[in-house]
C-alpha positions as CSV (number, residue, x, y, z in Angstrom):
1,M,-33.2,1.1,15.6
2,K,-30.3,3.0,14.9
3,A,-27.0,2.1,17.7
4,K,-27.2,4.2,20.9
5,K,-23.6,4.9,22.8
6,N,-22.5,1.8,24.5
7,L,-25.8,0.2,24.4
8,D,-26.8,-3.6,25.5
9,Y,-27.3,-6.1,22.8
10,D,-30.4,-5.5,21.1
11,D,-31.8,-7.6,18.5
12,E,-33.3,-4.8,16.5
13,F,-29.3,-3.4,15.9
14,K,-29.5,-2.8,12.4
15,I,-26.8,-3.3,9.5
16,E,-27.8,0.1,6.7
17,K,-26.2,1.0,3.7
18,G,-22.6,3.0,4.5
19,S,-21.1,5.7,3.4
20,S,-17.6,5.5,0.7
21,A,-15.8,7.4,3.4
22,G,-16.1,4.3,5.4
23,I,-13.6,2.2,4.1
24,I,-11.2,4.9,5.1
25,V,-11.7,4.4,8.4
26,L,-11.7,0.5,7.9
27,I,-8.2,0.9,6.4
28,L,-7.0,2.8,9.0
29,M,-8.2,0.3,11.6
30,M,-6.7,-2.3,9.6
31,A,-3.6,-0.4,9.6
32,L,-4.1,-0.1,13.4
33,V,-4.7,-3.6,14.5
34,G,-2.7,-5.1,12.0
35,G,0.9,-3.1,13.2
36,L,0.3,-3.8,16.6
37,G,2.5,-6.6,16.4
38,Y,0.7,-8.9,18.8
39,Y,-2.6,-10.2,19.5
40,Y,-4.3,-9.5,22.4
41,F,-5.8,-6.5,24.2
42,A,-6.0,-5.3,27.1
43,V,-9.3,-6.3,29.2
44,V,-11.6,-3.3,28.3
45,D,-15.1,-2.7,29.7
46,S,-16.3,-0.7,27.2
47,A,-16.1,-0.3,22.9
48,K,-14.6,3.1,23.1
49,N,-12.0,1.9,25.6
50,L,-11.0,-0.7,23.3
51,F,-10.6,1.1,20.3
52,M,-8.4,4.2,21.6
53,H,-6.5,1.3,23.1
54,I,-5.9,0.4,19.8
55,Y,-5.5,3.5,18.7
56,D,-2.6,5.2,21.4
57,K,-0.4,1.6,21.3
58,M,-0.2,2.2,17.2
59,D,0.4,5.4,17.4
60,G,3.4,5.1,19.6
61,I,4.9,2.0,16.9
62,Y,3.9,4.6,13.6
63,T,6.0,7.1,15.9
64,D,8.7,5.4,16.7
65,R,9.4,3.9,12.8
66,A,8.9,7.2,11.6
67,K,11.8,8.5,13.0
68,E,13.5,5.8,11.8
69,S,13.0,6.2,8.3
70,N,14.3,9.0,8.0
71,K,17.5,7.5,6.8
72,L,17.1,4.2,5.2
73,N,19.5,1.6,3.8
74,I,19.1,-1.8,2.6
75,N,19.2,-4.5,-0.2
76,Y,16.6,-5.4,-1.7
77,S,15.1,-8.1,-4.1
78,L,11.2,-7.7,-5.7
79,S,9.6,-11.1,-7.4
80,T,6.4,-11.3,-8.6
81,K,4.2,-14.5,-9.0
82,L,1.0,-14.5,-11.2
83,K,-1.8,-17.5,-11.5
84,I,-4.5,-16.7,-14.4
85,N,-7.4,-18.8,-15.9
86,N,-8.6,-15.7,-18.2
87,L,-7.8,-16.6,-21.8
88,E,-7.5,-12.4,-22.2
89,Y,-4.1,-12.3,-20.8
90,K,-1.9,-13.8,-22.4
91,N,2.3,-14.2,-22.3
92,Y,1.6,-13.4,-18.2
93,E,4.7,-16.2,-17.4
94,I,6.9,-13.2,-18.3
95,I,5.8,-11.5,-15.4
96,N,6.6,-14.9,-13.0
97,N,10.6,-15.2,-14.7
98,L,11.4,-11.2,-14.0
99,S,13.0,-10.2,-10.7
100,V,14.5,-7.1,-9.6
101,S,17.5,-6.3,-7.1
102,G,19.7,-3.6,-6.0
103,V,20.4,-1.0,-3.0
104,L,18.5,1.2,-1.3
105,N,20.1,4.5,0.4
106,H,17.5,7.0,1.5
107,D,18.0,10.1,3.4
108,D,15.2,12.9,3.9
109,D,14.7,13.9,0.4
110,T,17.5,12.0,-1.4
111,N,17.5,8.6,-2.9
112,Y,19.7,6.4,-4.7
113,L,18.7,3.3,-5.9
114,T,20.5,0.8,-8.1
115,G,18.7,-2.0,-9.8
116,L,19.2,-5.6,-11.9
117,L,17.0,-6.8,-14.1
118,N,16.7,-10.4,-14.7
119,Y,14.6,-12.6,-17.1
120,K,14.8,-15.9,-15.5
121,S,18.5,-15.8,-14.8
122,D,19.8,-13.7,-17.0
123,K,20.7,-10.0,-16.7
124,L,18.3,-7.5,-18.8
125,V,19.7,-4.4,-18.2
126,S,20.8,-2.7,-14.8
127,F,20.7,0.6,-13.5
128,T,21.9,3.4,-10.8
129,S,19.9,6.3,-10.3
130,K,19.4,9.4,-7.4
131,I,16.2,10.8,-6.7
132,V,15.0,14.0,-5.5
133,T,11.9,14.7,-3.8
134,G,10.5,18.3,-2.9
135,N,10.0,21.3,-4.3
136,E,12.8,20.3,-7.2
137,S,12.3,17.1,-7.8
138,E,14.8,15.3,-9.9
139,L,15.8,11.8,-11.6
140,F,19.0,11.1,-13.2
141,V,19.2,7.7,-14.5
142,K,22.4,5.8,-15.4
143,Y,21.8,2.8,-17.5
144,D,24.9,0.5,-17.3
145,D,26.1,-1.0,-20.7
146,V,23.6,0.2,-22.5
147,Y,25.0,4.2,-22.4
148,D,27.7,5.5,-21.2
149,K,25.9,9.1,-19.6
150,V,23.9,9.9,-17.2
151,I,20.3,10.6,-18.6
152,K,18.0,13.3,-16.3
153,Y,14.7,12.9,-16.8
154,E,12.3,16.5,-16.6
155,P,9.0,16.0,-15.6
156,D,5.9,16.7,-17.9
157,E,4.0,19.7,-17.6
158,E,0.7,17.8,-15.6
159,M,3.5,16.3,-12.7
160,S,5.7,19.6,-12.5
161,E,2.5,20.8,-10.5
162,Y,2.7,18.3,-7.5
163,D,5.5,18.2,-5.1
164,Y,6.7,15.1,-3.7
165,D,8.3,16.5,-0.9
166,V,8.2,13.4,1.9
167,N,7.4,15.5,5.0
168,N,4.0,16.7,2.9
169,Y,2.9,13.0,3.3
170,K,4.2,12.6,6.9
171,V,2.3,15.8,8.1
172,V,-0.8,14.7,6.3
173,L,-0.5,11.6,7.3
174,E,-0.2,12.7,11.0
175,K,-3.5,15.0,11.1
176,V,-5.1,12.5,9.6
177,K,-4.4,10.7,12.5
178,D,-5.1,13.3,15.0
179,A,-8.3,13.7,13.0
180,F,-9.5,9.8,13.6
181,K,-8.5,10.0,17.1
182,Y,-11.1,13.3,17.5
183,A,-13.8,11.5,15.6
184,L,-13.2,8.1,17.6
185,D,-13.4,10.6,20.9
186,N,-16.7,11.5,20.0
187,A,-18.3,7.9,18.1
188,T,-21.1,6.2,18.9
189,Y,-20.2,2.5,19.9
190,D,-22.0,-0.9,20.4
191,K,-20.4,-3.8,22.5
192,K,-22.1,-7.3,22.9
193,Y,-21.7,-10.9,23.2
194,I,-22.5,-12.9,20.3
195,K,-21.8,-17.0,19.2
196,L,-19.4,-17.2,16.7
197,D,-18.3,-20.7,14.9
198,K,-19.8,-22.3,18.3
199,E,-18.1,-20.2,20.7
200,Y,-18.9,-17.2,23.1
201,V,-16.7,-14.0,21.9
202,K,-16.6,-10.0,22.7
203,K,-17.5,-8.1,19.7
204,Y,-16.9,-4.1,19.8
205,T,-18.4,-1.9,17.4
206,L,-17.4,1.6,16.2
207,V,-20.5,3.1,14.4
208,V,-19.4,5.3,10.8
209,N,-22.4,7.2,10.4
210,K,-22.3,10.6,9.3
211,E,-21.4,12.3,12.2
212,F,-18.4,10.5,12.5
213,I,-17.5,11.8,8.7
214,E,-18.2,14.8,9.4
215,N,-16.1,15.1,12.6
216,M,-13.1,14.4,10.8
217,Y,-13.8,16.6,7.5
218,N,-14.4,19.2,9.7
219,K,-11.4,19.0,12.0
220,L,-9.5,18.7,8.6
221,S,-10.9,21.2,6.7
222,Q,-10.3,23.9,9.5
223,D,-6.4,22.7,9.9
224,K,-4.3,25.1,7.8
225,E,-1.5,23.2,7.6
226,Y,-3.0,19.8,6.4
227,M,-4.7,21.6,3.7
228,D,-1.5,23.4,2.3
229,N,0.2,20.2,2.5
230,L,-2.7,18.0,0.8
231,S,-2.7,20.7,-2.2
232,K,1.2,20.6,-2.7
233,I,0.7,16.5,-2.8
234,T,-2.7,17.3,-5.6
235,G,-1.7,20.2,-6.9
236,E,-5.2,21.3,-6.0
237,K,-6.1,24.4,-4.7
238,I,-7.1,24.8,-1.4
239,S,-10.5,25.9,-2.7
240,E,-10.9,22.6,-4.8
241,I,-10.4,20.4,-1.8
242,Q,-12.7,21.7,0.6
243,E,-15.2,21.8,-2.4
244,G,-14.3,17.8,-2.9
245,M,-14.6,17.4,0.9
246,E,-18.0,19.1,1.0
247,K,-19.5,17.1,-1.8
248,E,-18.6,14.1,-0.2
249,L,-20.0,14.9,3.1
250,A,-23.5,16.3,1.0
251,D,-23.5,12.9,-0.5
252,I,-23.7,10.9,2.9
253,K,-27.5,10.2,4.1
254,D,-28.6,10.5,7.5
255,N,-28.9,6.8,7.2
256,D,-25.3,5.9,5.4
257,V,-23.9,3.6,7.8
258,D,-20.5,1.6,8.6
259,Y,-20.1,-0.5,10.8
260,I,-16.5,-1.4,12.2
261,S,-16.2,-4.3,14.3
262,V,-13.3,-6.1,16.5
263,Y,-14.1,-9.8,17.9
264,T,-12.3,-10.8,20.7
265,K,-12.4,-13.8,23.0
266,I,-14.1,-13.6,26.4
267,F,-11.5,-14.4,28.7
268,T,-7.9,-13.8,27.1
269,S,-8.6,-10.6,25.2
270,E,-7.2,-12.6,22.1
271,F,-7.7,-10.7,18.7
272,I,-9.9,-13.0,16.4
273,K,-11.0,-10.6,13.8
274,L,-11.7,-7.1,12.1
275,E,-15.2,-6.8,10.6
276,G,-16.1,-4.0,8.3
277,T,-20.1,-4.1,7.3
278,N,-22.5,-1.9,5.5
279,E,-25.8,-3.0,4.3
280,D,-24.2,-3.9,0.6
281,D,-20.5,-5.2,1.1
282,N,-18.8,-7.0,4.1
283,F,-14.7,-6.4,4.7
284,T,-13.2,-9.2,7.1
285,F,-9.8,-9.2,8.5
286,Y,-7.8,-12.0,10.5
287,M,-4.7,-14.1,11.5
288,E,-4.2,-17.8,10.6
289,D,-1.1,-19.6,10.1
290,N,1.0,-16.3,10.8
291,K,-0.1,-14.2,8.0
292,Y,-3.0,-11.3,7.8
293,I,-5.8,-12.7,5.6
294,F,-8.8,-10.3,4.0
295,E,-11.7,-10.7,2.5
296,Y,-13.9,-8.8,0.5
297,M,-17.6,-9.6,-0.1
298,E,-20.5,-7.8,-2.2
299,G,-23.9,-9.8,-0.7
300,Y,-22.6,-13.3,-0.5
301,N,-20.4,-13.1,-3.5
302,L,-17.1,-12.8,-2.7
303,K,-15.4,-10.5,-4.8
304,F,-11.4,-10.7,-3.8
305,S,-9.2,-11.9,-0.6
306,G,-5.6,-12.4,-0.3
307,Y,-3.0,-12.7,2.9
308,F,0.0,-10.4,4.3
309,K,3.0,-12.0,5.8
310,Y,5.8,-10.1,7.6
311,N,9.2,-11.7,8.9
312,E,11.9,-9.8,10.5
313,V,12.9,-12.8,12.8
314,S,16.0,-13.3,10.6
315,E,18.7,-11.0,9.3
316,D,16.9,-11.1,5.7
317,K,13.5,-9.5,6.2
318,S,10.5,-10.8,4.1
319,V,7.3,-9.1,3.0
320,T,4.7,-11.1,1.2
321,L,1.3,-10.1,-0.5
322,G,-1.1,-12.0,-2.1
323,L,-4.0,-11.3,-3.8
324,D,-6.9,-13.0,-5.8
325,F,-9.5,-11.5,-7.7
326,I,-12.1,-14.0,-8.1
327,D,-14.4,-12.3,-11.0
328,D,-11.1,-12.0,-13.6
329,K,-9.8,-15.3,-12.9
330,I,-6.2,-13.7,-11.6
331,G,-4.4,-14.1,-9.1
332,M,-1.0,-12.8,-7.5
333,E,1.8,-13.3,-5.1
334,I,4.8,-10.5,-4.1
335,Y,7.7,-10.7,-2.6
336,L,9.9,-8.5,-1.2
337,I,13.3,-9.4,1.2
338,Y,15.3,-6.9,2.2
339,S,18.3,-6.4,4.6
340,D,20.3,-4.1,6.3
341,T,23.5,-2.4,4.4
342,K,26.2,-0.5,4.9
343,E,26.9,-0.2,1.1
344,K,26.7,3.6,-0.4
345,V,25.3,4.4,-3.6
346,E,27.2,6.6,-5.5
347,L,26.2,8.7,-8.9
348,D,27.8,11.7,-10.2
349,T,25.6,13.7,-11.6
350,K,27.0,16.7,-12.7
351,D,27.7,15.9,-16.3
352,Y,24.2,14.8,-17.6
353,I,22.3,14.5,-20.7
354,L,18.5,15.2,-20.8
355,S,16.4,12.8,-22.2
356,D,14.9,14.6,-24.9
357,D,18.4,15.5,-26.2
358,I,19.7,12.0,-26.6
359,S,20.8,12.3,-30.7
360,E,20.0,9.9,-33.0
361,K,23.6,8.9,-33.0
362,D,23.6,8.0,-29.8
363,M,19.9,5.9,-30.1
364,E,21.5,3.7,-32.4
365,K,24.3,2.6,-30.3
366,I,21.5,2.3,-27.8
367,Y,19.1,0.1,-30.5
368,A,22.8,-2.0,-31.3
369,Y,23.4,-2.9,-27.9
370,M,20.0,-4.2,-27.5
371,G,20.1,-6.2,-31.1
372,E,23.6,-7.8,-29.6
373,N,22.0,-8.9,-26.7
374,E,20.3,-12.5,-26.8
375,T,18.6,-12.1,-23.5
376,I,17.3,-8.7,-24.4
377,M,15.9,-9.9,-28.2
378,N,14.3,-12.9,-26.7
379,F,13.0,-11.2,-24.2
380,L,11.3,-8.6,-27.0
381,E,10.4,-10.9,-29.0
382,I,8.5,-12.8,-26.1
383,L,6.1,-9.4,-25.0
384,A,5.7,-9.4,-29.2
385,G,4.3,-13.0,-29.0
386,E,6.8,-15.2,-30.6
387,E,7.6,-18.5,-28.8
388,E,10.5,-17.9,-26.4
389,E,13.6,-20.3,-28.6
390,P,15.2,-23.0,-26.2
391,K,18.8,-22.0,-25.5
392,K,21.4,-24.5,-27.2
393,V,23.6,-26.8,-25.0
394,E,27.0,-27.6,-25.5
395,G,26.6,-31.3,-27.3
396,D,22.5,-30.5,-28.6
397,V,22.1,-32.3,-32.1
398,L,20.4,-29.7,-34.2
């Protein structure tokens, strides 16, 4: 039996195979629920009201932060930690010993970025760069100590087809949000009470069927501003984008359905978890120990899991992302620490040399510098698969 709008609980309510487009909706819902910053929802009388409430709250937060993001000045530090139980991957500890830190100045289409790349506690290279996005994208880099000239990197022919103007992405995201809200307003929903971990809870479900995807795609395909900006981003013609959307819709069968469900406590409306399901897959997103946790299963087999933790209580804000790929036996954690700064990065780009025009004589100087740098050579030897030599400490006996 198919779901009917706001129906009572039905034992025959069947989970059927869903469309790939359902994952787009699930990601949007994760962003909406996760971005709210609190875990209680207003008491609502229908599933539709709940999903619209989540959307409206997050839309307000996004609008405020989008205004703030036009200008950004931060110090940052980025590092990773890999855990691999797979003999196919060697020397992965190299990545665990790498870290990069620096300053980012972002002002609309112009970005200045410095970076200090360390291996363990030793400097590999530092750089200062200027990145201009938009119709005339440009990249300038000055490698401190390595080369005394600013290098300009020209985009290759394929990359030059794309327009990297940040405003294009903002327009596309805004239009997708509008289409998503339109689809939500005309969607099929279900609300019921179920037992979860020995406790009765409320389960609000959004039915992502062919009609839902059609409502989104039709609204987007008829929006000239959306199509123009997406064409700039992808480098595809508008006709090609439209053909792709039509093919995606044609591939969705009438019984292809995804179910996006929000579970809350009955009396407090406290958020418990977000779940996306169809006949084959299950994706769960919930909060535990101040971390957002997500899990993906195919049938009864866990394929990957992970977590996301954000902290902005202190002056130094931090983001941690953890991923665990079960079949590949690979786990990783990515750590980003950042804070506001008044430091301004400067790079004079009046005089530069194109990357393709660096002379052989200059390349010899660069290689000579690398050859005389113990940290760089040690790092390159490890990359080549040679054992790392222990550092000589004063007092060592040879």
